[in-house]
N, C-alpha and C positions, 0 to 999 in steps of 0.2 A: 597395424596398418587400420589404411582409416579407407579406402578403399570404399569409392562414391561417393562422398562426402566433401560437399561444396564446400561449407567451407572453411575461415583458414583458422579459425581460431583451435584452442583443447578444452574449452569452454564456451561454448553461443549465450552463455545466460547471467557470464559474466558483461554481456557487450548491449541486450536488449536494448534497455535504456539509453542506452546513448547512439539508438538506431533512430533515420532522419522521418519526421513527423511523432512520432510516436508521445511529445509531447504534449503535440492540442489534439490527437485521438485520445488521449487522460483527459484533459480538458471536456474533448465535446461526448464523450462520455459520462460523465461527472452532468454538464449542462444539460445532454438526452434523459439520461433518469430524473432531475430533474423540474423540469419541463414532463412527463411523463406520468413525475405524479401530482405537478401542476395539474393534469387533465381529468383527474381522478375525481369528483361532483363532490364529493358528500367527507373531505381533509380539511379543513383549512390550513391556512395562508404559515403558522408557528409548528401546524406537527408536520404538515412537508416540508419543511422547513430542517427538520430533526430527521423526521426518517430518510433524508438524503445524509443527511451526517453523517447516519449510523451503520447506514446500509451503503455508505461509498468509507468510513472506515469498518465495517465486519468486513467487505471484500478488500483492500488493502488486508487487512491483517493476516484473512486465510493463503493469501494468494502469495504475498512480501513475506510472515512472519512461522505461516505453520507448514504448507507444503516443502518442503524439505526435496531437493536429488537435483536433478533434473530430465527431459525428457527427449536429450537426446544424443547417444553412444560416446561413452566422453575415454579419452585414452590416458585420463589422470588417477585410472585404478583406485578405484571407487572414493576417491575424499569431495569429489560435490556430492555424494548421498549422503552423509548425514549434517548438510551443511543446507536453510534455509533459506531463500532468494534471494535474500533481503542481502542474506552474509557472501551467497558468491559472487553481487552486484558490482562490479567494477576488482575485480579480484583480489576483493575483499578490503578496499584502500576506504582507508572514513574523506569524510565530506569533500567527496566531487557536487559535480555538475546535480548526476542523477541524483544521487542523495539527499541532496539541499533541496531539489527540486522534490521530491517526493517527503521528504519530511515538513514543507514547503504548506506543500498542498493542504492536507486534513488544518494545521492551523491555518490555511488563508479559510474553506470552505467552513468553520463549524465560530473561532472563533475571528475574525473581519463581520464588522461591525453591521453585515446583513442578517445571518446571525440568528444573537443579539440580540438585536434589535427587532426584525420577525414575529420576534416567541416574544415579544414585550418586556423583555426580563424576567419569564416567569424562572420561580426557583424548578420547578420538578425539568420544563425543558434543558434549563441551567444544568442540570445534575447531569438529566442521562449523558446534555451533551459533551460536558463537562469531562465525565465518565471514557467516557466513546472518543474522547482523545486524545484522553492516556493511553487508554490500550491500544494505540498505533505509537504513541509518539517516545513511552517508555523501554518499547526493542529497538524503538531507532539506535537511542546510545550507544554511543562505540563502548560500555562499561558494561556492556551486555548482551557484545559479539559476544555471541558461540555459549550463551551464556542458557541452563535448562535448570531453570528453576521448578524443584520439588519434583523433579524429572519427568515434569510433562515431555513432551517432543522431545524425547532422551534420541528414539534409535528410529 
């Protein structure tokens, strides 16, 4: 029984990325992170782009692919307890608008001409940015839905 619960979803985590304005807020937070890093005087522009990319991808990995469960009390008898936020999104349906947006956004942040152009195609920045990008793109593939490599994050 859901006494005092205002939402009609079984698990509100499944629809949070479809909420009104959430994509704009996501883009504004990423832009704000970049502007804050640019305001630090001793950081060069290539380092700021790499830091923006790495911090963005680290936050995305932690919030979408590491944290499991839901902050809400759900009547699903603990099914969401063992799923990451990415696995809960849109009830596990692949290739929805939200999932496409969250897959394209790290690609756009890193692989877009800006990141590599502003880092002057430096090999060290390329390796860091590409490694960071792969760390958030691989868990999003449908083949990795529910997969725990080496038992990490199993429980």
